[in-house]
C-alpha positions in Angstrom: 103.9 50.6 105.4 105.1 53.9 107.1 103.2 55.4 110.0 102.3 58.4 107.8 100.7 56.2 105.2 98.8 54.1 107.7 97.3 57.3 109.0 95.9 58.2 105.6 92.3 57.0 105.1 90.6 55.9 101.9 89.2 59.4 101.5 92.7 61.0 101.5 92.2 62.5 104.9 94.8 61.9 107.7 93.7 60.7 111.1 95.5 62.9 113.7 95.1 60.2 116.4 97.3 57.8 114.3 99.9 60.4 113.2 101.5 60.4 116.7 102.3 63.2 119.2 105.4 64.6 117.4 103.7 65.1 114.1 100.5 66.5 115.7 102.7 69.0 117.7 104.3 70.1 114.4 100.8 70.5 112.8 99.7 72.6 115.8 102.7 74.9 115.4 102.0 75.2 111.7 98.5 76.4 112.4 99.8 78.8 115.0 102.3 80.3 112.5 99.7 80.4 109.8 97.6 82.8 111.8 100.6 84.5 113.4 101.4 87.2 110.8 97.9 88.6 110.5 97.0 88.2 114.2 100.0 90.2 115.5 99.6 92.8 112.8 96.3 94.1 114.2 97.8 95.3 117.5 100.7 96.8 115.6 98.3 98.8 113.5 96.1 99.8 116.4 98.4 100.2 119.5 96.7 97.3 121.3 98.9 94.9 123.3 100.6 92.0 121.3 100.7 89.7 124.3 97.0 90.2 125.2 96.2 89.6 121.5 97.9 86.2 121.4 96.4 85.2 124.8 92.9 85.9 123.7 93.3 84.4 120.3 94.1 81.2 122.1 91.5 81.6 124.7 88.9 82.6 122.2 89.6 79.6 120.0 89.2 77.2 122.9 86.0 78.9 123.9 84.7 78.6 120.3 85.5 74.9 120.2 83.7 74.3 123.5 80.6 76.1 122.3 80.5 74.3 118.9 80.8 70.8 120.5 84.5 70.6 119.6 83.5 69.7 116.0 84.5 72.8 113.9 88.3 73.0 113.0 88.4 76.9 113.1 91.1 79.2 114.6 90.0 82.6 115.9 92.6 85.4 115.3 92.5 89.2 115.2 89.9 90.8 113.0 91.0 93.5 110.5 87.4 94.7 109.9 87.5 96.8 113.1 90.7 98.7 112.2 88.8 101.8 111.0 86.8 101.8 114.3 89.9 101.7 116.5 91.4 104.6 114.4 88.2 106.6 114.5 88.1 106.5 118.3 91.8 106.4 119.4 93.8 107.6 116.4 96.5 105.9 114.4 99.9 105.0 115.8 101.6 105.2 112.4 100.3 108.8 111.9 101.4 109.8 115.4 97.8 110.5 116.4 97.3 107.5 118.7 95.8 108.4 122.1 96.4 105.1 123.9 94.2 106.1 126.8 91.2 106.0 124.4 91.8 102.4 123.2 89.7 100.9 126.1 86.8 103.0 124.8 87.2 101.6 121.3 87.4 98.1 122.9 84.1 98.8 124.6 82.5 99.6 121.2 83.9 96.3 119.8 82.6 94.3 122.8 79.1 95.8 122.1 79.5 94.8 118.5 80.1 91.2 119.8 76.7 91.4 121.4 75.2 91.6 117.9 76.6 88.1 117.2 74.8 86.9 120.3 71.5 88.6 119.3 71.8 87.1 115.8 72.6 83.7 117.2 69.4 83.9 119.3 67.3 85.0 116.4 68.7 82.2 114.2 67.9 79.7 117.0 64.3 81.0 117.2 63.5 81.7 113.6 66.1 79.9 111.4 69.0 81.1 109.4 67.1 82.0 106.2 64.7 84.5 107.8 67.4 86.4 109.6 70.2 86.5 107.0 67.9 88.1 104.4 68.5 91.4 106.2 72.3 91.2 105.5 72.6 90.6 101.7 75.8 91.1 99.8 74.5 94.3 98.3 74.8 95.7 101.8 77.9 93.9 103.2 79.9 94.1 100.0 80.0 97.9 99.8 80.6 98.1 103.5 83.7 95.9 103.2 84.9 97.9 100.2 84.6 101.1 102.2 86.5 99.6 105.2 89.6 99.1 103.0 89.3 102.5 101.2 88.9 104.5 104.4 92.1 103.0 105.7 94.1 103.5 102.4 95.7 106.9 103.3 97.2 105.4 106.5 99.1 102.7 104.5 100.5 105.3 102.1 101.6 107.6 104.9 103.4 104.7 106.7 105.1 103.6 103.5 106.3 107.2 103.0 108.6 106.9 106.0 110.9 104.6 104.1 109.7 103.4 100.7 112.6 100.9 100.3 111.7 98.9 103.4 108.0 99.1 102.5 108.7 97.9 98.9 110.7 94.9 100.2 107.7 93.9 102.4 105.3 94.2 99.5 107.4 92.3 97.0 108.1 89.4 99.5 104.3 89.1 100.2 103.5 89.0 96.5 106.2 86.4 95.6 105.3 84.1 98.5 101.6 84.2 97.8 101.8 83.8 94.0 104.9 81.6 93.5 105.4 80.2 97.0 105.1 76.5 97.6 103.8 74.7 100.7 104.1 76.6 104.0 105.6 79.7 102.2 102.3 80.2 100.5 100.4 80.0 103.8 102.5 82.5 105.7 103.4 85.3 103.2 102.9 88.0 105.8 105.4 86.6 108.2 108.0 86.3 105.3 107.3 89.9 104.3 107.6 91.3 107.8 110.7 89.3 108.7 112.4 90.1 105.4 111.8 93.9 105.5 112.5 93.9 109.3 115.9 92.3 108.7 116.8 94.8 106.0 115.8 97.7 108.3 118.0 96.2 111.0 121.0 95.7 108.6 120.6 99.4 107.4 120.3 100.5 111.1 116.8 101.8 110.6 115.3 99.9 113.5 115.5 100.7 117.2 115.9 97.7 119.4 116.4 99.5 122.8 113.0 98.4 124.1 113.8 94.7 123.5 116.7 94.8 125.9 114.6 96.4 128.6 111.7 93.9 128.3 111.4 90.9 130.6 111.3 87.3 129.4 108.2 86.4 131.3 105.2 88.5 132.2 101.4 88.6 132.5 99.7 89.5 129.2 96.8 91.5 130.6 97.1 95.1 131.9 94.3 96.8 133.9 94.7 100.3 132.4 94.2 98.8 128.9 90.9 97.0 129.7 87.3 98.2 129.3 86.9 98.1 133.1 89.4 100.9 133.4 87.3 102.9 130.9 84.3 102.5 133.1 86.3 103.9 136.1 87.4 106.8 133.9 83.7 107.5 133.3 83.7 109.4 129.9 80.1 108.6 129.0 80.2 110.6 125.7 83.2 108.6 124.5 81.6 105.3 125.5 78.4 106.1 123.5 80.4 107.4 120.5 82.5 104.2 120.4 79.3 102.0 120.5 77.6 103.9 117.7 80.7 104.2 115.6 81.9 100.6 115.9 78.8 98.4 116.3 77.7 98.7 112.6 81.0 97.1 111.5 79.7 93.9 113.0 77.3 93.6 110.1 80.2 93.0 107.8 82.1 90.7 110.1 79.0 88.6 110.6 79.0 87.9 106.9 82.7 87.2 107.1 81.9 84.6 109.7 79.3 83.0 107.5 81.7 82.9 104.6 84.5 81.4 106.7 82.2 78.7 108.2 81.0 77.9 104.6 84.6 77.7 103.4 85.5 75.3 106.3 82.4 73.2 105.5 83.5 73.0 101.9 87.1 72.1 102.8 86.2 69.4 105.3 83.1 68.1 103.6 80.7 68.7 106.5 77.9 71.2 106.7 78.8 73.1 109.9 76.0 75.7 109.3 73.5 72.9 110.0 75.5 71.0 112.6 76.5 72.2 115.1 74.6 75.2 113.6 75.3 78.8 112.6 73.8 79.9 115.9 76.5 78.0 117.8 79.4 79.3 115.7 78.1 82.9 115.9 77.8 82.4 119.7 81.4 81.2 119.9 82.8 84.0 117.8 80.7 86.7 119.5 81.7 85.6 123.1 85.3 85.3 122.1 85.2 88.8 120.7 83.5 90.2 123.8 86.0 88.5 126.1 89.0 89.7 124.1 87.7 93.3 123.9 86.9 93.6 127.6 90.5 92.8 128.4 92.2 95.1 125.8 92.7 92.7 122.9 91.3 93.0 119.3 88.1 91.4 118.1 88.3 87.8 117.1 87.3 86.2 113.8 87.6 82.8 112.1 90.8 82.7 110.0 91.0 81.8 106.4 94.8 81.1 106.6 94.0 78.1 108.9 91.4 76.9 106.4 94.2 77.0 103.9 96.3 74.8 106.2 93.4 72.3 106.5 93.2 72.1 102.7 97.0 71.7 102.5 97.5 69.0 105.2 94.2 67.1 105.0 94.2 66.9 108.8 90.8 68.1 109.8 90.9 67.0 113.5 89.8 70.1 115.6 92.2 68.9 118.3 95.1 70.1 116.2 93.6 73.6 116.2 93.1 73.5 119.9 96.8 72.6 120.3 97.7 75.7 118.2 95.6 77.8 120.6 97.6 76.5 123.5 100.8 77.4 121.8 99.5 81.0 121.2 98.6 81.3 124.9 102.2 80.2 125.9 103.7 82.8 123.5 101.6 85.5 125.1 103.6 85.3 128.4 106.8 86.6 126.8 107.0 90.4 126.9 110.4 90.3 125.1 108.7 88.8 122.1 106.0 91.5 122.2 108.8 94.1 122.4 110.4 92.7 119.2 107.0 93.2 117.5 106.7 96.7 118.9 110.0 97.7 117.4 108.8 96.9 113.9 109.6 99.8 111.5 106.7 102.0 110.4 107.5 101.3 106.8 107.3 97.6 107.3 103.8 98.0 108.7 103.0 100.3 105.9 104.1 97.8 103.2 102.0 95.1 104.7 99.1 97.5 105.2 99.2 98.5 101.6 98.5 95.0 100.6 96.1 94.3 103.4 93.8 97.4 103.0 93.7 96.9 99.3 92.7 93.3 99.7 90.0 94.2 102.2 88.3 96.3 99.5 89.0 93.6 96.9 87.3 91.1 99.1 84.2 93.3 99.1 84.2 93.4 95.3 84.7 89.6 95.3 81.7 89.2 97.6 79.5 91.2 95.3 80.7 89.4 92.2 80.5 85.8 93.6 77.0 86.5 95.0 75.9 87.6 91.6 74.5 90.9 92.9 72.3 92.4 90.1 73.4 96.0 89.5 71.1 96.4 86.6 68.5 97.0 89.3 68.1 100.6 90.5 67.5 99.5 94.2 70.8 97.7 94.4 72.7 100.6 92.7 71.2 103.1 95.1 72.0 101.0 98.2 75.6 100.4 97.2 76.1 104.0 96.1 74.9 105.6 99.3 76.9 103.2 101.5 80.2 104.0 99.6 79.7 107.7 99.3 78.6 108.2 102.9 81.3 105.9 104.3 84.2 107.4 102.4 82.9 111.0 102.1 82.3 111.5 105.8 85.6 109.8 106.6 87.6 112.4 104.5 85.4 115.4 105.3 86.9 118.1 107.4 85.2 116.9 110.6 85.8 113.2 109.8 82.4 112.3 111.4 78.9 113.5 112.0 78.5 114.7 115.6 75.3 115.6 117.5 74.4 116.2 121.1 71.8 114.4 123.1 71.4 116.2 126.4 74.9 116.7 127.8 76.4 113.8 125.7 78.1 114.4 122.4 77.9 111.5 120.0 80.0 111.1 116.8 79.0 108.8 113.9 81.8 107.6 111.7 81.3 107.3 107.9 81.2 103.5 108.2 78.5 103.7 110.9 76.3 106.0 108.8 76.8 104.1 105.6 76.0 100.7 107.2 72.9 102.0 108.9 71.6 103.7 105.7 72.3 100.5 103.7 70.5 98.2 106.0 67.4 100.5 106.3 67.2 101.0 102.5 67.5 97.3 101.9 64.7 96.6 104.3 62.2 99.2 103.0 62.9 99.2 99.2 61.0 96.6 97.2 62.5 93.9 95.1 64.7 91.9 97.5 66.4 89.0 95.6 68.8 87.5 98.1 68.1 84.0 99.5 70.4 82.5 102.2 70.8 78.8 101.9 71.9 76.5 104.8 71.4 73.4 102.7 74.3 74.2 100.4 76.3 77.0 102.1 78.7 78.7 99.7 81.9 80.5 100.3 80.8 84.1 100.1 84.3 85.3 99.6 84.2 87.5 102.8 87.5 86.9 104.5 89.4 89.9 105.9 92.5 87.8 106.5 95.4 88.9 104.2 95.8 85.6 102.5 92.8 83.3 102.8 92.0 80.0 101.1 92.9 80.0 97.4 90.4 78.6 94.9 92.0 76.7 92.1 
């Protein structure tokens, strides 16, 4: 009997301890590459540092595992949900509006959003999941998620317009891999789309690699002037408050993403992680990982659906393999030349990937509403969803792009998403007829997963 077969238990699940170090190392690399395309795409879309992103994806994952008793096989990569928040505060690199010096302020807003995870974790610990989660039903989070994708849609089109051929190749490759791909190709369609369109751009001499030659092979991934601590030294109180008020409400959607991902992992592995180690522990891990990453200039972290797909594919559920992937991500973060290669990615390549990504974010919101069987024959639900969508999108595309008001000497701007989320939560709390019940006994996959290609349901 081969070593591989002897490692296969009666339940069809492989034991990583029996597979041996070489196979386990390959499994760790596979998990790293599964999250790779989506994780590095966030800094490309926002202007944040690629090396810092990889470093804190690894560190955040290890922190998450420590806080969840090393039992939950989850990888924490970059969250797409906060893209609109970064763009609202610091501008968009693909539109040429990025003000890089404002990114630390946006990161401060994301770090404060991470505090909501900690607050919710405390409330769940004190009062239980059911009482707390009733304030975040799909009729609120679903429309917020839809609005996140729609408010970003113009950016994707503008980026594609720089070179539609390169963008088209990226889109086609992603679709082919995700629909007809087998094995690993189906898990990493974003990497295939990026590499394929990137190579075409290089062949057509439409990519500039001058910065790659200048970059060092080894370097430290954290830079002081990109951290929140630098923003505190800069001392723009108005921008700090605006970032907090603009970005914090987005956490309401990402918290539901977290619940959906933990439910999906529970379903895949066959263990109820919402009960043990508990939703309060997984939220604490995700929240602290997001806070740590944001303070040092990296994107918010979130549990990744791609890695849940790898779990389903390999039947190796040992969290140790995920921790090994985290170590690999940390090692990659110390190579500035690699980060430079990512930074030279053509705008059209980013646009093609974004076209799929932003549309799928909105589609995920629709899926969340459908799978939760949200009853839109009821007027309260229609009103809540309608106001969230119109306020979020209408304010975003208004002439001002935000609602601004002054408190003393401080000017505060509220993005459309912030206004829509706050109105939705308040209306859901005060209007009669709530019908959403959160269950920790049989947690279901809510469908909330902002990763580009999450777990497929057959």
